[in-house]
C-alpha positions as CSV (number, residue, x, y, z in Angstrom):
1,M,54.9,107.2,81.7
2,H,53.7,108.8,78.5
3,Y,57.2,108.8,77.2
4,L,57.5,105.0,77.7
5,T,54.2,104.2,76.0
6,D,55.0,106.5,73.0
7,R,56.7,105.5,69.7
8,F,60.3,106.0,68.9
9,G,61.7,109.0,67.3
10,A,63.8,108.5,64.2
11,T,67.1,108.7,66.1
12,E,66.0,106.3,68.8
13,R,64.9,103.7,66.3
14,R,68.2,103.8,64.4
15,M,70.0,103.3,67.7
16,I,67.8,100.3,68.6
17,W,68.4,98.7,65.2
18,L,72.1,99.1,65.8
19,A,72.0,97.5,69.3
20,A,70.1,94.6,67.8
21,L,72.7,94.3,65.1
22,V,75.5,94.0,67.7
23,L,73.7,91.5,69.9
24,L,71.8,89.1,67.5
25,P,74.9,87.4,65.9
26,V,76.4,86.4,69.3
27,F,74.7,83.0,69.3
28,F,75.8,82.2,65.8
29,F,79.3,83.8,65.8
30,P,80.8,83.8,69.3
31,V,84.2,84.6,67.9
32,L,85.2,87.8,69.8
33,P,86.8,87.3,73.2
34,I,85.0,88.9,76.1
35,W,87.9,88.8,78.5
36,T,91.6,88.3,78.4
37,M,94.1,87.6,81.2
38,K,97.8,87.7,80.5
39,M,100.5,86.5,82.9
40,W,104.3,87.0,82.8
41,A,107.1,85.5,85.0
42,P,110.9,85.0,84.6
43,Q,110.3,81.5,83.3
44,Y,107.5,82.7,81.0
45,R,108.9,85.9,79.5
46,E,106.7,85.5,76.4
47,G,103.7,85.3,78.7
48,L,100.8,83.0,79.2
49,T,97.3,83.9,77.9
50,L,93.8,83.0,79.1
51,T,91.1,84.1,76.7
52,I,87.4,83.9,77.6
53,Y,84.7,83.7,74.9
54,T,80.9,83.6,75.4
55,N,81.0,79.8,75.0
56,T,84.5,78.6,76.0
57,I,87.9,79.3,77.3
58,K,91.1,79.1,75.2
59,G,94.7,79.9,75.5
60,D,97.7,78.4,77.4
61,L,95.4,76.2,79.6
62,Q,97.8,73.3,79.9
63,N,100.7,75.4,81.1
64,I,98.4,77.5,83.4
65,N,96.8,74.4,84.9
66,T,100.3,72.8,85.5
67,L,101.2,75.9,87.5
68,N,97.9,75.9,89.3
69,H,98.5,72.3,90.4
70,Y,101.8,73.3,92.1
71,V,100.2,76.1,94.1
72,G,97.0,74.2,94.9
73,M,94.5,76.0,92.6
74,H,91.8,74.1,90.7
75,A,92.4,73.2,87.1
76,I,90.6,75.6,84.7
77,T,88.4,73.8,82.2
78,P,85.5,75.1,80.0
79,D,83.2,72.4,81.5
80,D,83.4,74.1,84.9
81,F,81.5,77.1,83.7
82,K,77.7,76.6,83.5
83,E,77.5,80.2,82.1
84,F,78.8,79.0,78.7
85,R,75.6,76.9,78.3
86,Y,73.3,80.0,78.3
87,L,75.5,83.1,77.8
88,P,75.3,83.3,73.9
89,Q,71.6,82.5,74.0
90,A,70.9,85.2,76.6
91,L,72.8,87.9,74.7
92,T,71.0,87.0,71.5
93,F,67.7,87.2,73.3
94,F,68.5,90.8,74.3
95,G,69.2,91.5,70.7
96,L,65.9,89.9,69.8
97,M,64.1,92.2,72.3
98,A,65.8,95.2,70.6
99,L,64.7,93.9,67.2
100,V,61.1,93.4,68.4
101,A,61.1,96.9,70.0
102,G,62.2,98.4,66.7
103,L,59.5,96.4,64.8
104,V,56.6,97.2,67.0
105,N,58.0,100.8,67.5
106,R,57.4,101.0,71.2
107,R,59.7,102.4,73.8
108,W,58.6,100.3,76.7
109,V,59.7,97.1,75.0
110,A,63.2,98.5,74.5
111,F,63.2,99.8,78.1
112,L,62.3,96.4,79.5
113,G,65.0,94.8,77.3
114,W,67.6,97.3,78.4
115,L,66.8,96.8,82.1
116,A,67.1,93.1,81.7
117,F,70.4,93.5,79.9
118,T,71.7,95.7,82.6
119,G,70.7,93.3,85.4
120,F,72.3,90.4,83.4
121,A,75.5,92.3,83.0
122,V,75.7,93.1,86.7
123,Y,75.1,89.4,87.5
124,M,77.8,88.2,85.0
125,F,80.4,90.7,86.4
126,S,79.7,89.6,90.0
127,D,79.8,86.0,88.9
128,Y,83.2,86.4,87.3
129,A,84.5,88.2,90.4
130,K,83.2,85.4,92.6
131,W,84.9,82.9,90.3
132,L,88.3,84.7,90.6
133,W,88.0,85.0,94.3
134,S,87.2,81.3,94.6
135,Y,90.2,80.2,92.5
136,G,92.6,82.3,94.6
137,H,91.1,81.3,98.0
138,D,90.1,77.7,97.7
139,L,93.7,76.4,97.6
140,N,94.7,72.8,98.3
141,P,96.6,72.8,101.7
142,R,98.8,69.9,100.5
143,A,100.1,71.8,97.4
144,A,103.8,71.7,96.8
145,I,104.1,75.5,96.9
146,K,102.3,77.4,99.6
147,L,100.9,80.8,98.7
148,P,98.8,83.2,100.7
149,E,95.3,83.5,99.6
150,F,94.8,86.0,96.7
151,T,92.3,87.2,94.1
152,P,93.4,87.6,90.5
153,P,92.5,91.0,89.1
154,L,89.0,91.5,87.5
155,I,90.3,94.5,85.6
156,G,93.8,95.9,85.6
157,Y,97.2,94.8,86.9
158,N,98.3,92.8,89.9
159,K,101.3,90.8,91.1
160,M,100.8,87.3,92.4
161,A,104.0,85.6,93.7
162,N,106.5,86.0,90.8
163,F,103.8,86.5,88.2
164,K,102.6,89.8,86.8
165,V,98.9,89.6,85.8
166,L,97.0,91.9,83.5
167,S,93.2,91.3,83.1
168,M,91.2,93.3,80.5
169,P,87.9,93.2,78.8
170,G,88.0,91.9,75.2
171,P,86.6,93.4,72.1
172,G,83.4,91.4,72.5
173,T,82.7,93.1,75.9
174,V,83.5,96.5,74.3
175,L,80.9,95.8,71.7
176,L,78.4,94.6,74.3
177,G,79.1,97.8,76.3
178,L,78.4,99.9,73.2
179,A,75.1,98.0,72.7
180,W,74.2,98.7,76.3
181,L,75.1,102.4,75.9
182,M,72.7,102.7,72.9
183,G,69.8,102.9,75.4
184,P,70.6,106.0,77.3
185,L,72.3,107.5,74.3
186,A,69.2,107.1,72.2
187,I,67.1,108.8,74.9
188,L,69.6,111.7,75.1
189,L,69.8,112.3,71.4
190,E,66.0,112.1,71.0
191,M,65.5,114.6,73.9
192,R,68.0,117.0,72.2
193,A,66.2,116.6,68.8
194,S,62.8,117.2,70.5
195,S,64.2,120.3,72.3
196,R,65.6,121.7,69.0
197,A,62.3,121.1,67.2
198,G,60.4,122.8,70.0
199,S,62.7,125.8,69.9
200,S,62.3,126.0,66.2
201,R,58.5,126.0,66.5
202,R,58.5,128.7,69.2
203,A,60.9,130.8,67.1
204,A,58.5,130.5,64.1
């Protein structure tokens, strides 16, 4: 408990500033994709791409929705995702908490922000997995082409009918993951720095 109520060490504080630097601009510049799905088939050798940002979906939506219609899947539109209404604001809020933690120089503020960020990340991953499951299972029984129920891959490769599908985190998610990692990394580095300082004092 004493550790949480104490002030940051120099290393910790630098890491907190860096996490804030990564998270704060998300609301103003949601330009990096957070997820990308690529699909190939004999009739689409160049591939079809679905790119998800924090506030919208872009890519070959028209072609993908045409294919979805034939197999009974719902059309994919940005308006379907309520998450886009609050995702940039939520991520920026976590950056603001990191900034406040650095300004007031208190570990417990950063710890609360990190816990909230972790919980939010778990919720968003589970929400995305649920969305993928729903799109592959809630099929129109009157569709022209009948497919068995399926789930597009959350991460990695899968084959669906004659399509090969690759789903991977985008550079935005990589940056967010690095911001999240700043928390435990800052603690580890500060503990090592404290241990070396203690060893030096004992040696003296």
